[in-house]
N, CA and C atoms as an extended XYZ file, in Angstrom:
426
Properties=species:S:1:pos:R:3:atomname:S:1:resname:S:1:resid:I:1 pbc="F F F"
N        76.468      -57.263        2.352 N   MET     1
C        75.587      -57.201        1.915 CA  MET     1
C        74.600      -57.485        0.463 C   MET     1
N        74.021      -57.078       -0.197 N   ALA     2
C        72.755      -56.563       -0.621 CA  ALA     2
C        72.290      -57.444       -1.143 C   ALA     2
N        70.757      -57.859       -1.381 N   MET     3
C        70.343      -58.940       -1.664 CA  MET     3
C        68.874      -57.823       -2.773 C   MET     3
N        68.853      -58.376       -3.841 N   HIS     4
C        68.181      -58.087       -4.883 CA  HIS     4
C        66.476      -58.733       -4.767 C   HIS     4
N        65.770      -57.437       -3.673 N   LEU     5
C        64.542      -58.419       -4.182 CA  LEU     5
C        63.976      -58.356       -5.076 C   LEU     5
N        62.844      -59.454       -6.205 N   GLY     6
C        62.626      -58.998       -7.524 CA  GLY     6
C        61.362      -57.775       -7.067 C   GLY     6
N        61.725      -57.419       -8.908 N   SER     7
C        60.467      -55.578       -9.081 CA  SER     7
C        60.160      -56.459       -9.420 C   SER     7
N        58.997      -55.693       -9.790 N   SER     8
C        58.011      -55.193      -10.512 CA  SER     8
C        57.726      -55.932      -12.107 C   SER     8
N        58.986      -55.140      -12.821 N   GLN     9
C        59.311      -54.841      -13.755 CA  GLN     9
C        59.776      -55.894      -14.785 C   GLN     9
N        60.841      -56.520      -13.679 N   SER    10
C        61.238      -57.654      -14.963 CA  SER    10
C        61.793      -58.914      -13.769 C   SER    10
N        61.584      -59.626      -14.218 N   ASP    11
C        61.224      -61.497      -13.536 CA  ASP    11
C        62.754      -62.040      -14.047 C   ASP    11
N        64.083      -61.235      -14.350 N   GLU    12
C        65.068      -61.824      -14.392 CA  GLU    12
C        65.561      -61.322      -13.152 C   GLU    12
N        66.826      -63.137      -12.226 N   SER    13
C        67.461      -62.247      -12.115 CA  SER    13
C        68.775      -61.664      -12.415 C   SER    13
N        69.049      -61.008      -11.134 N   GLU    14
C        70.744      -59.831      -11.601 CA  GLU    14
C        71.487      -60.962      -10.797 C   GLU    14
N        73.165      -60.757      -11.484 N   VAL    15
C        74.102      -61.331      -10.853 CA  VAL    15
C        74.032      -60.050       -9.639 C   VAL    15
N        74.472      -61.140       -8.284 N   MET    16
C        75.719      -59.954       -7.787 CA  MET    16
C        76.947      -59.821       -7.700 C   MET    16
N        76.957      -58.655       -7.451 N   MET    17
C        78.120      -57.994       -7.919 CA  MET    17
C        79.428      -57.817       -6.095 C   MET    17
N        78.263      -58.730       -5.173 N   ASP    18
C        79.356      -58.337       -4.259 CA  ASP    18
C        79.944      -59.654       -3.440 C   ASP    18
N        82.031      -59.177       -3.129 N   ILE    19
C        82.575      -60.276       -2.602 CA  ILE    19
C        81.816      -60.407       -1.785 C   ILE    19
N        82.484      -61.723       -1.502 N   ASN    20
C        81.781      -62.970       -0.041 CA  ASN    20
C        82.538      -62.588        0.586 C   ASN    20
N        83.022      -61.994        1.997 N   THR    21
C        83.226      -60.925        2.855 CA  THR    21
C        84.199      -62.576        3.426 C   THR    21
N        82.776      -62.820        4.114 N   THR    22
C        83.558      -64.420        4.968 CA  THR    22
C        84.586      -65.061        5.593 C   THR    22
N        84.796      -65.724        4.170 N   PRO    23
C        85.855      -66.103        4.195 CA  PRO    23
C        87.042      -65.956        4.424 C   PRO    23
N        86.742      -64.449        3.897 N   LEU    24
C        88.265      -63.048        4.069 CA  LEU    24
C        88.355      -62.918        5.606 C   LEU    24
N        87.508      -62.760        6.538 N   ILE    25
C        86.920      -62.343        7.317 CA  ILE    25
C        87.938      -63.032        8.556 C   ILE    25
N        87.138      -64.563        8.473 N   ASP    26
C        87.154      -65.899        8.433 CA  ASP    26
C        89.557      -66.617        9.043 C   ASP    26
N        89.914      -66.117        7.867 N   VAL    27
C        91.244      -65.594        7.769 CA  VAL    27
C        91.874      -65.233        8.255 C   VAL    27
N        91.830      -64.113        8.062 N   MET    28
C        92.042      -62.990        9.277 CA  MET    28
C        91.747      -63.387       10.964 C   MET    28
N        91.301      -64.502       11.074 N   LEU    29
C        91.155      -64.143       12.608 CA  LEU    29
C        91.642      -65.140       12.605 C   LEU    29
N        91.274      -66.738       12.035 N   VAL    30
C        93.106      -67.673       11.815 CA  VAL    30
C        94.399      -66.590       12.094 C   VAL    30
N        95.005      -65.888       11.517 N   LEU    31
C        96.399      -65.796       10.874 CA  LEU    31
C        96.672      -64.442       12.771 C   LEU    31
N        95.189      -63.334       12.993 N   ILE    32
C        96.091      -62.601       14.618 CA  ILE    32
C        95.844      -64.338       15.712 C   ILE    32
N        95.350      -65.162       15.444 N   ILE    33
C        95.541      -65.429       16.493 CA  ILE    33
C        96.732      -66.126       16.786 C   ILE    33
N        96.934      -66.405       15.304 N   MET    34
C        98.075      -67.449       15.394 CA  MET    34
C        99.838      -66.675       15.822 C   MET    34
N        99.425      -65.186       15.871 N   LEU    35
C       100.285      -63.857       16.092 CA  LEU    35
C       100.361      -64.237       17.219 C   LEU    35
N        99.587      -63.656       17.573 N   ILE    36
C        99.099      -63.299       18.840 CA  ILE    36
C       100.419      -64.536       19.710 C   ILE    36
N        99.544      -65.911       19.133 N   ILE    37
C       100.093      -66.924       19.767 CA  ILE    37
C       101.587      -66.944       20.046 C   ILE    37
N       102.153      -66.157       18.848 N   THR    38
C       104.002      -66.945       18.612 CA  THR    38
C       104.623      -65.492       18.786 C   THR    38
N       103.750      -64.960       19.455 N   ILE    39
C       104.646      -63.376       20.211 CA  ILE    39
C       105.190      -63.624       21.669 C   ILE    39
N       106.905      -63.871       21.697 N   PRO    40
C       107.529      -64.340       23.280 CA  PRO    40
C       106.748      -63.089       23.938 C   PRO    40
N       106.580      -64.080       25.410 N   ALA    41
C       105.944      -63.330       26.837 CA  ALA    41
C       106.994      -62.186       26.969 C   ALA    41
N       106.681      -60.712       27.026 N   GLN    42
C       107.012      -59.156       27.582 CA  GLN    42
C       107.157      -59.141       29.050 C   GLN    42
N       108.698      -58.921       29.131 N   LEU    43
C       109.186      -58.990       30.556 CA  LEU    43
C       108.671      -57.373       31.236 C   LEU    43
N       107.537      -57.032       32.362 N   HIS    44
C       108.315      -55.156       32.513 CA  HIS    44
C       109.059      -55.122       33.715 C   HIS    44
N       110.208      -55.889       33.428 N   SER    45
C       111.331      -55.255       34.076 CA  SER    45
C       112.404      -55.161       33.264 C   SER    45
N       113.582      -54.908       33.976 N   VAL    46
C       114.958      -54.455       33.760 CA  VAL    46
C       116.013      -55.392       34.654 C   VAL    46
N       116.940      -55.929       33.673 N   ASN    47
C       118.169      -56.831       34.298 CA  ASN    47
C       118.997      -55.790       34.170 C   ASN    47
N       119.123      -56.045       36.217 N   LEU    48
C       120.958      -55.498       36.361 CA  LEU    48
C       121.191      -55.632       36.907 C   LEU    48
N       122.918      -55.480       36.905 N   ASP    49
C       123.831      -56.143       37.906 CA  ASP    49
C       123.892      -54.772       39.119 C   ASP    49
N       124.079      -54.959       40.309 N   MET    50
C       123.856      -54.227       41.402 CA  MET    50
C       124.579      -54.741       41.936 C   MET    50
N       126.079      -53.488       43.000 N   PRO    51
C       126.663      -53.890       43.928 CA  PRO    51
C       125.583      -54.785       45.048 C   PRO    51
N       127.136      -56.155       45.548 N   VAL    52
C       126.819      -56.764       46.378 CA  VAL    52
C       127.477      -56.048       47.301 C   VAL    52
N       126.746      -55.384       48.623 N   VAL    53
C       126.989      -55.044       49.918 CA  VAL    53
C       128.187      -56.381       50.607 C   VAL    53
N       129.550      -56.081       51.076 N   THR    54
C       129.584      -56.863       51.304 CA  THR    54
C       129.913      -56.776       53.277 C   THR    54
N       130.171      -55.868       53.425 N   SER    55
C       129.880      -55.579       55.140 CA  SER    55
C       128.561      -54.399       55.597 C   SER    55
N       128.038      -54.718       56.241 N   THR    56
C       127.709      -53.551       56.519 CA  THR    56
C       127.583      -52.498       57.619 C   THR    56
N       127.261      -51.571       58.277 N   PRO    57
C       128.338      -50.757       58.461 CA  PRO    57
C       127.960      -50.912       60.282 C   PRO    57
N       129.388      -50.372       61.222 N   PRO    58
C       128.458      -51.169       62.971 CA  PRO    58
C       127.268      -49.755       62.953 C   PRO    58
N       126.693      -51.257       63.774 N   LYS    59
C       125.774      -49.766       64.586 CA  LYS    59
C       125.898      -49.100       65.724 C   LYS    59
N       125.757      -47.419       65.860 N   VAL    60
C       126.257      -47.341       67.575 CA  VAL    60
C       125.235      -46.288       68.059 C   VAL    60
N       125.105      -46.866       68.906 N   ASP    61
C       124.476      -46.317       69.595 CA  ASP    61
C       124.228      -45.202       69.741 C   ASP    61
N       123.483      -44.428       70.382 N   PRO    62
C       122.740      -42.598       70.481 CA  PRO    62
C       123.568      -42.710       71.831 C   PRO    62
N       124.413      -41.507       72.006 N   VAL    63
C       124.273      -41.211       73.616 CA  VAL    63
C       123.164      -40.824       73.883 C   VAL    63
N       123.148      -40.650       75.421 N   VAL    64
C       121.852      -40.163       75.458 CA  VAL    64
C       122.376      -39.416       76.967 C   VAL    64
N       121.767      -37.701       77.125 N   VAL    65
C       122.195      -36.932       77.829 CA  VAL    65
C       120.771      -36.832       78.933 C   VAL    65
N       120.750      -37.265       79.456 N   HIS    66
C       118.689      -36.685       80.535 CA  HIS    66
C       119.656      -35.574       81.259 C   HIS    66
N       118.626      -34.639       81.468 N   ILE    67
C       118.562      -33.315       82.467 CA  ILE    67
C       116.934      -33.654       82.804 C   ILE    67
N       117.108      -33.059       84.186 N   GLU    68
C       116.334      -33.325       85.017 CA  GLU    68
C       116.012      -32.240       84.827 C   GLU    68
N       114.796      -31.527       85.343 N   ILE    69
C       114.404      -29.816       85.520 CA  ILE    69
C       114.360      -30.698       87.113 C   ILE    69
N       113.916      -29.466       88.285 N   GLU    70
C       113.375      -29.802       89.836 CA  GLU    70
C       112.397      -29.203       90.035 C   GLU    70
N       111.666      -29.445       91.227 N   ALA    71
C       110.376      -28.820       91.586 CA  ALA    71
C       111.382      -27.346       91.710 C   ALA    71
N       112.994      -26.807       92.130 N   ASP    72
C       112.881      -25.800       92.408 CA  ASP    72
C       113.803      -25.265       91.886 C   ASP    72
N       113.418      -25.225       90.524 N   ALA    73
C       113.675      -25.020       89.197 CA  ALA    73
C       115.506      -25.481       88.790 C   ALA    73
N       115.930      -26.561       89.674 N   SER    74
C       117.104      -26.812       89.757 CA  SER    74
C       117.532      -27.295       88.584 C   SER    74
N       118.700      -27.634       87.721 N   LEU    75
C       119.055      -29.078       86.760 CA  LEU    75
C       120.525      -29.964       87.548 C   LEU    75
N       119.337      -31.490       87.262 N   ARG    76
C       120.815      -32.315       87.164 CA  ARG    76
C       120.793      -32.470       85.216 C   ARG    76
N       122.844      -32.278       85.330 N   TRP    77
C       123.112      -33.251       84.375 CA  TRP    77
C       123.289      -34.553       85.000 C   TRP    77
N       122.568      -35.689       83.203 N   ASN    78
C       122.633      -37.487       83.540 CA  ASN    78
C       122.913      -36.903       85.506 C   ASN    78
N       122.267      -36.662       86.334 N   GLY    79
C       122.566      -36.916       87.617 CA  GLY    79
C       122.506      -36.197       88.694 C   GLY    79
N       123.911      -35.139       87.899 N   GLN    80
C       125.026      -34.776       88.833 CA  GLN    80
C       124.107      -33.211       88.456 C   GLN    80
N       124.051      -31.803       89.390 N   PRO    81
C       123.312      -30.698       90.093 CA  PRO    81
C       124.347      -30.257       88.964 C   PRO    81
N       123.766      -29.125       88.151 N   LEU    82
C       124.801      -27.733       87.771 CA  LEU    82
C       124.633      -26.797       88.364 C   LEU    82
N       125.285      -25.634       88.698 N   ALA    83
C       125.611      -24.613       89.512 CA  ALA    83
C       124.623      -23.907       88.842 C   ALA    83
N       124.610      -22.805       87.887 N   ASN    84
C       123.776      -22.302       87.085 CA  ASN    84
C       123.445      -22.857       85.436 C   ASN    84
N       122.304      -20.902       84.976 N   ARG    85
C       122.375      -21.405       84.221 CA  ARG    85
C       123.614      -21.548       82.812 C   ARG    85
N       124.454      -20.840       83.165 N   GLN    86
C       125.781      -20.488       82.683 CA  GLN    86
C       126.061      -22.340       81.856 C   GLN    86
N       126.241      -22.800       83.416 N   ALA    87
C       126.889      -24.249       83.393 CA  ALA    87
C       126.312      -24.764       82.297 C   ALA    87
N       124.917      -24.716       82.543 N   LEU    88
C       123.833      -26.214       81.450 CA  LEU    88
C       124.015      -25.148       80.340 C   LEU    88
N       124.319      -23.771       80.083 N   ALA    89
C       125.343      -23.091       78.689 CA  ALA    89
C       125.587      -23.897       78.265 C   ALA    89
N       127.685      -23.918       78.876 N   SER    90
C       128.443      -24.506       78.549 CA  SER    90
C       128.368      -25.974       77.887 C   SER    90
N       127.694      -26.476       78.714 N   ARG    91
C       127.505      -28.310       78.267 CA  ARG    91
C       126.910      -28.433       77.129 C   ARG    91
N       125.120      -27.814       76.641 N   LEU    92
C       124.589      -27.946       75.848 CA  LEU    92
C       125.737      -27.634       74.642 C   LEU    92
N       126.758      -26.819       74.627 N   ALA    93
C       127.416      -26.745       73.303 CA  ALA    93
C       128.216      -27.141       73.324 C   ALA    93
N       129.065      -28.204       74.336 N   GLU    94
C       129.607      -29.015       74.413 CA  GLU    94
C       129.029      -30.222       73.652 C   GLU    94
N       127.585      -30.573       73.622 N   ALA    95
C       126.765      -31.777       73.319 CA  ALA    95
C       126.760      -31.512       72.028 C   ALA    95
N       126.200      -30.074       71.328 N   ALA    96
C       126.090      -29.393       70.291 CA  ALA    96
C       127.743      -29.860       69.464 C   ALA    96
N       128.761      -29.751       70.375 N   ALA    97
C       129.841      -29.545       68.838 CA  ALA    97
C       130.152      -31.484       68.601 C   ALA    97
N       129.352      -32.473       69.553 N   LEU    98
C       130.437      -33.954       69.796 CA  LEU    98
C       128.659      -34.165       68.237 C   LEU    98
N       129.777      -35.018       67.293 N   GLN    99
C       129.230      -35.369       66.132 CA  GLN    99
C       129.223      -37.416       66.226 C   GLN    99
N       128.169      -37.948       66.390 N   PRO   100
C       126.577      -37.316       66.061 CA  PRO   100
C       126.142      -37.168       67.188 C   PRO   100
N       124.593      -36.222       67.509 N   GLN   101
C       124.777      -35.114       67.876 CA  GLN   101
C       123.923      -36.176       69.232 C   GLN   101
N       124.444      -36.349       70.495 N   PRO   102
C       123.159      -36.609       71.217 CA  PRO   102
C       122.008      -36.442       71.744 C   PRO   102
N       120.936      -36.861       71.884 N   GLU   103
C       119.737      -36.728       72.982 CA  GLU   103
C       119.909      -36.317       73.801 C   GLU   103
N       119.044      -35.143       73.902 N   LEU   104
C       118.409      -34.821       74.618 CA  LEU   104
C       117.461      -35.591       75.630 C   LEU   104
N       117.186      -36.188       76.653 N   HIS   105
C       115.560      -36.882       77.295 CA  HIS   105
C       115.739      -35.195       78.700 C   HIS   105
N       114.666      -35.119       78.337 N   ILE   106
C       114.454      -33.642       79.171 CA  ILE   106
C       113.089      -34.092       80.413 C   ILE   106
N       113.737      -34.255       81.532 N   ARG   107
C       112.229      -34.595       82.721 CA  ARG   107
C       112.007      -34.152       83.636 C   ARG   107
N       110.821      -32.986       83.611 N   SER   108
C       110.822      -32.540       84.335 CA  SER   108
C       109.746      -32.287       85.542 C   SER   108
N       110.058      -31.607       86.567 N   HIS   109
C       109.120      -32.375       87.620 CA  HIS   109
C       107.407      -31.774       87.938 C   HIS   109
N       106.681      -32.526       88.891 N   ALA   110
C       105.578      -32.094       88.397 CA  ALA   110
C       105.665      -30.966       88.502 C   ALA   110
N       106.167      -30.361       89.601 N   LYS   111
C       106.165      -29.082       90.555 CA  LYS   111
C       107.162      -27.943       89.821 C   LYS   111
N       107.535      -28.737       89.093 N   ALA   112
C       108.409      -27.539       88.381 CA  ALA   112
C       107.640      -26.504       87.807 C   ALA   112
N       108.175      -24.793       87.364 N   LYS   113
C       107.488      -24.556       86.726 CA  LYS   113
C       107.587      -24.443       84.563 C   LYS   113
N       106.967      -23.472       84.298 N   TYR   114
C       107.225      -23.767       82.729 CA  TYR   114
C       108.802      -23.035       82.295 C   TYR   114
N       108.594      -21.901       83.072 N   GLU   115
C       109.366      -20.773       82.818 CA  GLU   115
C       110.986      -21.734       82.592 C   GLU   115
N       111.110      -22.777       83.649 N   ALA   116
C       112.132      -23.651       83.596 CA  ALA   116
C       112.681      -24.279       82.369 C   ALA   116
N       111.017      -25.528       82.154 N   THR   117
C       111.144      -25.813       80.908 CA  THR   117
C       111.977      -25.965       79.987 C   THR   117
N       111.042      -24.646       79.776 N   ALA   118
C       111.156      -23.417       78.348 CA  ALA   118
C       112.598      -23.412       78.122 C   ALA   118
N       113.038      -22.468       79.439 N   ALA   119
C       113.901      -22.189       79.321 CA  ALA   119
C       115.416      -23.195       78.728 C   ALA   119
N       115.542      -24.815       79.910 N   VAL   120
C       116.151      -25.104       78.676 CA  VAL   120
C       115.939      -26.426       77.381 C   VAL   120
N       114.770      -25.890       76.644 N   LEU   121
C       114.088      -25.328       75.468 CA  LEU   121
C       114.911      -24.639       74.607 C   LEU   121
N       114.535      -23.339       75.177 N   ALA   122
C       115.857      -22.009       74.127 CA  ALA   122
C       117.186      -22.341       74.227 C   ALA   122
N       117.706      -22.911       75.350 N   GLY   123
C       119.278      -23.154       75.734 CA  GLY   123
C       119.514      -24.218       74.815 C   GLY   123
N       119.348      -25.548       74.747 N   ALA   124
C       118.808      -26.263       73.295 CA  ALA   124
C       118.561      -25.418       72.424 C   ALA   124
N       117.881      -25.203       71.837 N   GLN   125
C       117.652      -25.174       70.984 CA  GLN   125
C       118.818      -23.556       70.189 C   GLN   125
N       119.426      -23.026       71.107 N   ARG   126
C       120.396      -21.865       70.477 CA  ARG   126
C       121.587      -22.429       70.410 C   ARG   126
N       121.854      -23.553       71.502 N   ALA   127
C       122.906      -24.499       71.228 CA  ALA   127
C       123.085      -25.395       70.115 C   ALA   127
N       121.634      -25.642       69.126 N   GLY   128
C       121.500      -25.924       67.612 CA  GLY   128
C       121.851      -27.959       68.154 C   GLY   128
N       121.125      -27.824       68.957 N   LEU   129
C       120.750      -29.403       69.133 CA  LEU   129
C       119.828      -29.632       68.258 C   LEU   129
N       119.357      -30.660       67.750 N   THR   130
C       118.134      -31.268       67.158 CA  THR   130
C       117.331      -32.351       67.906 C   THR   130
N       117.863      -33.477       68.177 N   LYS   131
C       117.453      -34.123       69.543 CA  LYS   131
C       117.060      -34.232       70.574 C   LYS   131
N       116.111      -33.950       70.489 N   LEU   132
C       114.907      -33.552       71.812 CA  LEU   132
C       114.027      -34.243       72.719 C   LEU   132
N       113.635      -34.636       73.338 N   GLY   133
C       112.346      -35.467       73.791 CA  GLY   133
C       112.425      -35.201       75.197 C   GLY   133
N       110.594      -35.457       75.465 N   MET   134
C       110.377      -35.236       76.579 CA  MET   134
C       110.236      -36.037       77.431 C   MET   134
N       110.157      -36.731       78.289 N   VAL   135
C       110.606      -38.258       78.451 CA  VAL   135
C       109.688      -37.602       80.046 C   VAL   135
N       108.458      -38.588       80.243 N   GLY   136
C       107.536      -38.420       81.903 CA  GLY   136
C       106.388      -37.732       81.313 C   GLY   136
N       106.073      -37.055       80.608 N   SER   137
C       105.381      -36.373       80.406 CA  SER   137
C       103.742      -36.859       80.229 C   SER   137
N       103.759      -38.427       79.758 N   GLU   138
C       102.485      -39.096       80.141 CA  GLU   138
C       102.009      -38.687       81.725 C   GLU   138
N       102.768      -38.773       82.488 N   ARG   139
C       102.180      -38.363       84.168 CA  ARG   139
C       101.219      -37.718       83.780 C   ARG   139
N       101.296      -36.181       83.402 N   PHE   140
C       100.841      -35.074       82.646 CA  PHE   140
C        99.415      -34.927       81.991 C   PHE   140
N        99.116      -36.286       81.927 N   ALA   141
C        97.352      -36.001       80.679 CA  ALA   141
C        96.987      -36.670       81.454 C   ALA   141
N        95.422      -36.119       81.050 N   TYR   142
C        94.289      -36.923       81.793 CA  TYR   142
C        93.440      -36.728       81.481 C   TYR   142
């Protein structure tokens, strides 16, 4: 809005030619508020009809094979002594053929050489077994 201050040349008041926008703005604000109130709430989800599972598959407990390495580097398979490394390799190959593969829990004696443990781990890797675990290693932590 412009306001004309009197000039020194003329004492006549001039007519304002600007439109009064205050009522127009008030009406527009009321219309915007009414529009906001009447708009339905938007949901941010999609309704889907998902299939219902009727039964759960039976839980299969994993087969666990315990391999023990004694202080003299002799091996035990689930408590039974193994004759040599070839017997271990054949047992590992049989275990790798099973579905699902069994878990190998390897326990090494404190006085056993690392070479014996590394040979068992390498044999399991060559056979294709992937579920290996060192059991009882917390005894060696310092």
